[in-house]
Backbone and ligand atoms as CSV (ligand in chain L), in Angstrom:
chain,resi,resn,atom,element,x,y,z
A,1,MET,N,N,7.559,11.008,20.941
A,1,MET,CA,C,6.722,10.209,20.190
A,1,MET,C,C,7.262,9.962,18.784
A,2,ASP,N,N,7.142,8.764,18.393
A,2,ASP,CA,C,7.698,8.290,17.087
A,2,ASP,C,C,6.477,8.454,16.024
A,3,LYS,N,N,6.561,9.469,15.214
A,3,LYS,CA,C,5.470,9.654,14.313
A,3,LYS,C,C,5.245,8.767,13.142
A,4,LYS,N,N,6.356,7.835,13.118
A,4,LYS,CA,C,6.309,6.831,12.015
A,4,LYS,C,C,5.366,5.688,12.568
A,5,ASN,N,N,5.048,5.714,13.795
A,5,ASN,CA,C,4.190,4.610,14.140
A,5,ASN,C,C,2.705,4.731,14.044
A,6,ALA,N,N,2.379,4.401,12.818
A,6,ALA,CA,C,0.882,4.710,12.492
A,6,ALA,C,C,0.010,3.734,13.324
A,7,ASN,N,N,-0.996,4.264,13.941
A,7,ASN,CA,C,-1.936,3.377,14.931
A,7,ASN,C,C,-3.198,3.141,13.989
A,8,ARG,N,N,-3.064,1.886,13.420
A,8,ARG,CA,C,-4.164,1.443,12.538
A,8,ARG,C,C,-5.454,1.338,13.124
A,9,SER,N,N,-5.732,1.599,14.328
A,9,SER,CA,C,-7.062,1.778,14.964
A,9,SER,C,C,-7.575,3.294,14.942
A,10,ILE,N,N,-6.771,4.248,14.520
A,10,ILE,CA,C,-7.091,5.466,14.305
A,10,ILE,C,C,-6.763,6.068,13.098
A,11,GLU,N,N,-7.770,5.726,12.094
A,11,GLU,CA,C,-7.573,6.388,10.716
A,11,GLU,C,C,-7.807,7.777,10.575
A,12,CYS,N,N,-7.018,8.608,10.091
A,12,CYS,CA,C,-7.152,10.038,10.057
A,12,CYS,C,C,-6.413,10.617,8.656
A,13,THR,N,N,-7.057,11.665,8.156
A,13,THR,CA,C,-6.508,12.189,6.922
A,13,THR,C,C,-6.223,13.582,7.087
A,14,VAL,N,N,-6.095,13.990,8.406
A,14,VAL,CA,C,-5.737,15.476,8.769
A,14,VAL,C,C,-4.263,15.579,8.736
A,15,THR,N,N,-3.714,15.671,7.555
A,15,THR,CA,C,-2.326,15.613,7.420
A,15,THR,C,C,-1.676,16.906,8.094
A,16,GLN,N,N,-2.471,17.911,8.401
A,16,GLN,CA,C,-1.944,19.311,8.839
A,16,GLN,C,C,-1.719,19.068,10.359
A,17,CYS,N,N,-2.095,17.936,10.889
A,17,CYS,CA,C,-1.964,17.750,12.493
A,17,CYS,C,C,-0.528,17.330,12.761
A,18,ALA,N,N,-0.038,17.731,13.880
A,18,ALA,CA,C,1.277,17.496,14.212
A,18,ALA,C,C,1.366,15.796,14.718
A,19,ASN,N,N,0.200,15.275,15.056
A,19,ASN,CA,C,0.169,13.983,15.435
A,19,ASN,C,C,-0.038,13.020,14.318
A,20,HIS,N,N,-0.216,13.477,13.120
A,20,HIS,CA,C,-0.477,12.604,11.940
A,20,HIS,C,C,0.872,11.608,11.659
A,21,SER,N,N,0.486,10.505,11.299
A,21,SER,CA,C,1.813,9.567,11.021
A,21,SER,C,C,2.634,9.992,9.932
A,22,GLY,N,N,2.103,10.793,8.974
A,22,GLY,CA,C,2.904,11.133,7.903
A,22,GLY,C,C,2.517,10.349,6.501
A,23,LYS,N,N,3.154,9.381,6.276
A,23,LYS,CA,C,2.983,8.815,4.867
A,23,LYS,C,C,1.611,8.180,4.755
A,24,GLU,N,N,1.163,7.600,5.849
A,24,GLU,CA,C,-0.191,6.855,5.678
A,24,GLU,C,C,-1.277,7.676,6.391
A,25,ASN,N,N,-2.482,7.440,6.150
A,25,ASN,CA,C,-3.587,8.107,6.687
A,25,ASN,C,C,-4.027,7.602,8.043
A,26,TYR,N,N,-3.136,7.632,9.074
A,26,TYR,CA,C,-3.387,7.242,10.415
A,26,TYR,C,C,-2.774,8.085,11.327
A,27,CYS,N,N,-3.382,8.150,12.456
A,27,CYS,CA,C,-2.945,8.910,13.655
A,27,CYS,C,C,-1.713,8.146,14.216
A,28,ALA,N,N,-0.768,8.888,14.860
A,28,ALA,CA,C,0.357,8.317,15.474
A,28,ALA,C,C,0.172,8.001,16.937
A,29,LEU,N,N,-0.874,8.683,17.472
A,29,LEU,CA,C,-1.071,8.724,18.896
A,29,LEU,C,C,-1.599,7.258,19.372
A,30,ASN,N,N,-1.484,6.960,20.661
A,30,ASN,CA,C,-2.030,5.656,21.202
A,30,ASN,C,C,-3.550,5.673,21.202
A,31,LYS,N,N,-4.001,6.931,21.753
A,31,LYS,CA,C,-5.306,7.167,21.823
A,31,LYS,C,C,-5.603,8.700,21.527
A,32,ILE,N,N,-6.842,9.015,21.244
A,32,ILE,CA,C,-7.257,10.367,20.821
A,32,ILE,C,C,-8.537,10.685,21.833
A,33,LYS,N,N,-8.884,12.115,21.751
A,33,LYS,CA,C,-10.060,12.386,22.463
A,33,LYS,C,C,-10.930,13.100,21.357
A,34,VAL,N,N,-12.180,12.511,21.190
A,34,VAL,CA,C,-13.044,13.162,20.361
A,34,VAL,C,C,-14.199,13.935,21.174
A,35,GLY,N,N,-14.541,15.014,20.642
A,35,GLY,CA,C,-15.559,15.878,21.403
A,35,GLY,C,C,-16.351,16.456,20.350
A,36,THR,N,N,-17.138,17.435,20.924
A,36,THR,CA,C,-18.086,18.158,19.991
A,36,THR,C,C,-18.111,19.627,20.437
A,37,HIS,N,N,-18.445,20.585,19.339
A,37,HIS,CA,C,-18.463,21.966,19.657
A,37,HIS,C,C,-20.101,22.385,19.640
A,38,GLU,N,N,-20.759,21.393,19.454
A,38,GLU,CA,C,-22.415,21.641,19.326
A,38,GLU,C,C,-22.969,21.177,20.617
A,39,LYS,N,N,-24.097,21.825,21.038
A,39,LYS,CA,C,-24.899,21.360,22.207
A,39,LYS,C,C,-25.646,20.010,21.946
A,40,ASN,N,N,-26.163,20.022,20.645
A,40,ASN,CA,C,-26.656,18.669,20.189
A,40,ASN,C,C,-26.157,18.284,18.856
A,41,PRO,N,N,-25.049,17.588,18.782
A,41,PRO,CA,C,-24.395,17.209,17.624
A,41,PRO,C,C,-25.345,16.275,16.772
A,42,THR,N,N,-25.574,16.355,15.541
A,42,THR,CA,C,-26.341,15.458,14.625
A,42,THR,C,C,-25.818,15.024,13.493
A,43,VAL,N,N,-24.650,15.562,13.050
A,43,VAL,CA,C,-23.824,15.107,11.950
A,43,VAL,C,C,-22.329,14.916,12.350
A,44,SER,N,N,-21.650,14.336,11.504
A,44,SER,CA,C,-20.146,13.961,11.878
A,44,SER,C,C,-19.382,15.396,11.867
A,45,GLN,N,N,-19.822,16.362,10.953
A,45,GLN,CA,C,-19.215,17.610,11.029
A,45,GLN,C,C,-19.216,18.354,12.372
A,46,CYS,N,N,-20.213,17.944,13.376
A,46,CYS,CA,C,-20.369,18.460,14.600
A,46,CYS,C,C,-19.186,18.041,15.595
A,47,THR,N,N,-18.472,17.014,15.185
A,47,THR,CA,C,-17.481,16.394,16.082
A,47,THR,C,C,-16.042,16.847,15.810
A,48,ASP,N,N,-15.175,16.928,16.737
A,48,ASP,CA,C,-13.919,17.276,16.647
A,48,ASP,C,C,-13.033,16.386,17.215
A,49,CYS,N,N,-11.677,16.346,16.767
A,49,CYS,CA,C,-10.729,15.577,17.221
A,49,CYS,C,C,-10.052,16.550,18.346
A,50,GLU,N,N,-10.081,16.492,19.546
A,50,GLU,CA,C,-9.708,17.384,20.531
A,50,GLU,C,C,-8.194,17.108,20.920
A,51,SER,N,N,-7.555,16.135,20.176
A,51,SER,CA,C,-6.181,15.897,20.222
A,51,SER,C,C,-5.274,16.612,19.159
A,52,PHE,N,N,-6.035,17.280,18.300
A,52,PHE,CA,C,-5.343,17.836,17.247
A,52,PHE,C,C,-4.498,18.930,17.694
A,53,ILE,N,N,-3.345,19.052,17.196
A,53,ILE,CA,C,-2.329,19.954,17.335
A,53,ILE,C,C,-1.793,20.482,16.002
A,54,LEU,N,N,-1.954,21.598,15.770
A,54,LEU,CA,C,-1.389,22.233,14.449
A,54,LEU,C,C,0.197,21.823,14.147
A,55,GLY,N,N,0.293,21.255,13.004
A,55,GLY,CA,C,1.682,20.859,12.478
A,55,GLY,C,C,2.551,22.042,11.826
A,56,ASN,N,N,3.267,21.720,10.975
A,56,ASN,CA,C,3.956,22.649,10.387
A,56,ASN,C,C,3.385,23.716,9.421
A,57,SER,N,N,2.355,23.098,8.672
A,57,SER,CA,C,1.541,23.881,7.702
A,57,SER,C,C,0.557,24.625,8.424
A,58,SER,N,N,0.098,25.750,7.845
A,58,SER,CA,C,-0.952,26.720,8.405
A,58,SER,C,C,-2.281,26.205,8.300
A,59,CYS,N,N,-3.127,26.678,8.951
A,59,CYS,CA,C,-4.483,26.459,8.915
A,59,CYS,C,C,-5.221,27.759,8.842
A,60,ASN,N,N,-4.600,28.560,7.892
A,60,ASN,CA,C,-5.170,29.858,7.911
A,60,ASN,C,C,-5.326,30.789,9.123
A,61,SER,N,N,-4.357,30.537,9.782
A,61,SER,CA,C,-4.095,31.285,11.129
A,61,SER,C,C,-5.178,31.157,11.984
A,62,GLY,N,N,-5.690,29.895,12.144
A,62,GLY,CA,C,-6.845,29.539,13.134
A,62,GLY,C,C,-8.259,29.928,12.691
A,63,SER,N,N,-8.298,30.126,11.363
A,63,SER,CA,C,-9.694,30.685,10.828
A,63,SER,C,C,-10.474,29.549,10.475
A,64,CYS,N,N,-10.304,28.362,10.761
A,64,CYS,CA,C,-11.019,27.058,10.256
A,64,CYS,C,C,-12.430,27.418,10.819
A,65,SER,N,N,-13.381,27.193,9.911
A,65,SER,CA,C,-14.844,27.314,10.474
A,65,SER,C,C,-15.254,26.168,11.187
A,66,LYS,N,N,-16.047,26.418,12.188
A,66,LYS,CA,C,-16.717,25.310,12.949
A,66,LYS,C,C,-18.117,25.312,12.705
L,1,SF4,S1,S,-4.702,13.826,16.814
L,1,SF4,FE1,FE,-6.708,13.748,15.768
L,1,SF4,S2,S,-6.499,15.069,14.097
L,1,SF4,FE2,FE,-4.464,14.631,14.851
L,1,SF4,S3,S,-3.711,12.778,13.666
L,1,SF4,FE3,FE,-4.554,12.176,15.432
L,1,SF4,S4,S,-6.669,11.605,14.907
L,1,SF4,FE4,FE,-5.975,12.960,13.354
């Protein structure tokens, strides 16, 4: 995957993700999967990018709160 290919249909600011395009706030994937960790999601915080892969930077060793 060429991470320089920003997909302008998928805007994303999660620079910690290995799939992030880098310089610009876009994902580099052709498509992503969005899901939820809630039974009844009501706000955007209930949703997750399930295509997220941890990049070089840490995310407090997986201690991100959900
Ligand atoms: S996979 Fe998801 S979290 Fe990662 S850069 Fe793409 S949209 Fe963002």
